[in-house]
C-alpha positions in Angstrom: 4.1 7.8 -19.6 4.3 4.7 -17.1 4.6 5.1 -13.5 6.3 1.5 -13.6 4.6 0.6 -10.3 6.3 -2.3 -8.7 4.1 -5.4 -8.5 4.4 -8.4 -6.5 3.0 -11.6 -7.4 0.5 -13.4 -4.9 -0.3 -17.1 -5.6 -3.5 -18.8 -5.4 -4.4 -20.8 -2.2 -6.8 -21.1 0.6 -6.8 -19.8 4.3 -8.7 -19.6 7.4 -10.1 -16.4 7.8 -11.4 -16.3 11.2 -11.7 -18.6 14.4 -14.4 -20.7 12.7 -12.4 -23.8 11.4 -15.1 -24.1 9.0 -14.6 -20.8 7.5 -12.1 -21.2 4.5 -11.5 -18.6 1.9 -10.3 -19.9 -1.6 -8.4 -18.0 -4.1 -8.2 -19.9 -7.3 -6.6 -17.4 -9.4 -3.1 -15.6 -8.8 -2.6 -12.0 -9.2 -0.2 -9.4 -8.3 -0.4 -6.5 -5.8 1.4 -3.1 -5.9 4.6 -3.5 -3.5 3.9 -0.2 -1.9 0.9 1.9 -1.2 0.0 4.3 -4.3 2.1 7.7 -3.4 1.3 11.1 -3.4 3.6 11.8 -6.6 2.0 8.6 -8.4 -1.3 9.8 -7.8 -0.5 13.5 -9.1 0.9 12.1 -12.4 -2.0 9.8 -13.2 -4.8 12.4 -11.7 -3.4 15.8 -12.1 -3.8 16.7 -8.3 -2.3 15.7 -5.2 -5.3 15.9 -2.8 -3.2 15.0 0.6 -3.3 16.8 3.9 0.4 18.0 3.7 0.5 18.4 7.6 0.3 14.8 7.9 2.8 13.7 5.3 6.4 13.9 5.2 6.8 14.2 1.3 5.7 13.0 -2.3 6.9 9.5 -1.4 4.4 9.0 1.0 1.2 7.3 0.5 -1.6 9.6 -1.0 -4.3 10.2 1.6 -7.7 12.3 1.4 -8.7 9.9 -1.4 -12.1 8.1 -1.5 -12.9 5.0 -2.8 -14.3 6.9 -6.1 -10.7 8.5 -6.2 -9.2 4.8 -6.1 -11.4 3.3 -8.8 -10.7 6.2 -11.2 -7.0 6.1 -10.6 -7.1 2.4 -11.4 -9.0 3.2 -14.7 -7.0 5.8 -15.8 -3.8 3.9 -15.2 -5.0 1.0 -17.0 -5.9 3.2 -20.0 -2.3 4.6 -19.7 -0.8 1.0 -19.9 -3.1 -0.3 -22.8 -4.9 -2.3 -20.4 -8.9 -2.7 -20.1 -10.4 -0.9 -17.4 -12.2 -2.6 -14.7 -14.8 -0.5 -13.6 -17.6 0.9 -15.2 -19.5 4.1 -13.7 -22.7 5.1 -15.2 -22.2 8.8 -17.0 -18.6 8.2 -17.4 -17.4 7.5 -20.8 -14.1 8.9 -21.1 -11.7 7.9 -18.2 -8.8 9.0 -20.0 -9.9 12.6 -19.9 -11.9 12.3 -16.7 -10.5 15.4 -14.8 -10.0 15.0 -10.9 -12.7 18.0 -10.1 -15.6 15.7 -12.0 -15.1 13.0 -9.4 -18.0 13.5 -6.6 -16.9 14.4 -3.3 -20.2 13.8 -1.9 -22.3 10.4 -2.0 -23.3 9.7 -5.6 -25.5 6.9 -6.4 -23.9 6.5 -10.1 -20.4 6.0 -8.4 -21.8 3.8 -5.6 -23.2 1.5 -8.4 -19.9 1.1 -10.0 -19.5 -2.5 -11.4 -16.4 -4.6 -11.8 -15.3 -6.6 -15.0 -13.5 -9.3 -13.2 -12.1 -10.8 -16.2 -10.6 -7.3 -17.6 -6.7 -6.9 -17.6 -6.6 -3.5 -16.1 -5.9 -2.7 -12.5 -8.3 -2.8 -9.7 -8.8 -2.6 -6.0 -8.5 -5.8 -4.2 -11.1 -7.7 -2.5 -11.2 -8.1 0.9 -10.0 -11.7 0.8 -7.4 -10.9 -1.6 -5.9 -8.2 0.6 -6.2 -10.5 3.8 -4.3 -13.7 2.0 -1.4 -11.2 0.8 -1.2 -9.7 4.0 -0.9 -12.8 6.1 2.0 -13.8 3.4 0.0 -16.3 1.5 1.8 -19.8 1.5 5.0 -18.1 2.4 3.8 -17.8 5.9 6.7 -19.9 7.6 5.6 -19.8 11.4 5.4 -23.2 13.0 1.9 -24.9 12.1 0.7 -22.0 9.9 0.0 -24.0 6.9 -1.5 -27.3 7.3 -1.2 -30.8 5.4 -4.0 -29.7 2.8 -2.1 -26.4 2.1 -4.6 -24.1 4.0 -3.1 -21.1 5.9 -4.9 -21.9 9.4 -3.0 -19.1 11.4 -2.6 -16.2 9.3 -5.6 -14.4 10.4 -4.3 -14.3 14.0 -1.3 -12.3 13.0 -0.7 -9.1 14.8 0.6 -7.3 11.8 1.7 -8.2 8.0 5.1 -9.8 8.9 4.7 -10.9 12.2 6.0 -14.2 13.4 3.9 -15.1 16.4 0.1 -15.2 16.5 -1.5 -12.2 18.7 1.9 -10.4 18.8 0.8 -7.1 17.6 3.1 -5.2 20.0 6.5 -7.2 19.4 8.4 -5.8 16.5 5.6 -4.0 15.3 8.1 -0.8 15.1 10.0 -2.8 12.5 7.1 -3.5 9.9 4.6 -0.4 10.4 4.0 3.2 11.0 1.4 3.5 13.8 0.5 5.6 16.5 3.2 4.9 19.0 5.9 6.0 16.2 4.4 7.6 13.5 4.9 11.2 14.9 1.4 11.9 14.0 1.8 11.6 10.3 2.6 9.5 7.1 5.9 8.3 6.0 7.8 7.3 2.7 6.5 4.0 1.6 8.8 1.0 1.9 10.3 2.5 5.1 9.7 -0.4 7.1 10.2 -4.1 6.8 8.3 -5.9 4.0 6.0 -9.1 5.0 6.8 -12.9 3.6 5.7 -11.9 0.1 7.9 -8.7 -0.1 4.9 -6.3 0.2 5.4 -3.1 2.4 3.2 -1.1 4.7 0.5 -3.8 4.4 0.1 -2.7 8.1 0.3 1.0 9.2 0.8 3.9 7.3 -2.5 4.4 5.7 -5.5 2.1 5.9 -6.2 0.7 2.3 -9.5 0.7 0.5 -11.1 -2.7 -0.8 -13.7 -3.5 -3.3 -16.1 -5.3 -0.5 -19.2 -3.5 0.7 -18.7 -3.4 4.8 -20.9 -5.7 6.7 -21.1 -6.5 10.7 -19.4 -9.5 11.9 -22.5 -11.2 12.6 -23.5 -10.9 9.4 -20.6 -12.1 7.4 -21.1 -15.6 5.6 -19.7 -18.6 6.9 -18.2 -21.9 5.6 -15.9 -21.9 2.4 -16.0 -19.0 0.1 -14.4 -19.3 -3.4 -13.2 -16.1 -5.1 -15.5 -14.0 -2.6 -15.9 -10.7 -3.8 -18.3 -9.1 -0.7 -22.1 -9.2 0.2 -24.6 -7.7 -2.2 -25.6 -5.1 0.4 -24.1 -3.8 3.5 -25.0 -4.0 7.1 -26.0 0.0 7.7 -27.8 0.4 4.2 -29.2 -1.4 1.4 -27.4 -1.9 -1.8 -24.4 0.0 -3.0 -24.6 2.9 -0.8 -23.3 1.0 2.1 -19.6 1.6 3.4 -16.8 0.1 1.8 -13.9 -2.1 3.5 -10.6 -0.6 4.9 -7.7 -2.8 5.8 -4.6 -2.7 7.6 -4.6 0.2 10.0 -2.7 3.6 9.6 -0.2 5.9 11.1 -3.0 7.1 13.9 -4.1 3.4 14.7 -3.1 1.7 18.2 -3.1 -1.7 16.5 -2.5 -3.1 12.8 -3.9 -6.6 12.8 -4.2 -8.7 10.0 -7.7 -9.4 10.9 -8.6 -5.7 11.4 -10.9 -4.1 9.3 -13.1 -0.9 9.2 -16.0 0.5 7.0 -16.2 3.9 5.5 -18.7 5.6 3.0 -17.5 5.6 -0.4 -17.1 9.4 -0.6 -14.9 9.5 2.7 -11.7 11.4 2.6 -9.4 11.3 5.6 -5.8 11.8 6.0 -5.2 8.3 7.4 -6.8 6.8 4.2 -5.2 5.5 0.7 -5.0 2.4 -1.2 -2.8 0.2 -3.3 -3.6 -1.9 -6.6 -4.0 -5.3 -7.8 -3.4 -6.3 -11.4 -5.0 -10.0 -12.4 -2.6 -12.5 -14.0 -3.6 -13.1 -17.6 
C-alpha cells in the first residue's frame, strides 16, 4: 500500500531569517515537502487510528490533529518502511517500527522518545527543520515580491510575510482569507487540506488550519544563535529545560490563530496533543 502523498520540490538557497541583516540561513540541499498537511485518512491508513477531535474537524480530508511529536515521527518511519525507504528516526527500545502499534506510543513525556535521533542521510521521510519549514513557507527563491531577492540570491524579506503566499510585507490581514483557515473564517474547526490558495511553491496550508510540528527544540528568541547558519538543525538544549526534554517548535498557525505569520513560532512539549496541532512531512532528495 502507498498513500501517494503529493510532494513539492523545494530548492536549496539562502534567506534572512529575522530583522538582523547578518542572520542568514543557508540550506545546501534541495528537498521535497508534502503539498498538504497529513490528513486524518492518511494517518489512519498508516497508524491504524485517527485520534482527531471530530468536533473540531469537518471530515477525513481535514488535517489530522491531536497528534504529538512522538506520533509524527512514528508516522514518518512507518511510511518510510512501507515505501521501501530507510527510516530517519531511531528511538531507544523501538526495534520494529513496521509493527509498532499506535497504542504503544507514549502519551506522557517519555525520555527514550525525547532522545530520538535523526539520520540526516537516510532516504526516509522526516519532519522539516524549522529553517526548512520557513524557507518553504516564504516561497523560497520563487518569492516574486519587489526586492525580495537580493543580488546574491538571498531572500531578504520573506520572513516579514504576514502569511505564506502574501504579496506585501507585514500584510497579515490583506487577503489572508484566500490563503488560510484562521480564527476569523474557520468556524471553530479545521477544513479539508488544499481548500485555500497555495504559496509560490504550490504548498497549501503553510499558514493556518493546524500548527505543524518541526524537528527543532524550542528556544527563546534571545537564545537563538546569530550570524550565518548552514543546514541548521536546532539547538542542543531548549530554553525551558536542559536537553531533549525541552519543547519542540510548531510553525504556521492554525484554525484558532489570530495571525499566521511566516515568522511566527511556538513551542510545545513533545507529548502535547491538541486539536490545533498536526504536521506535514519532508523527504530528502537523494
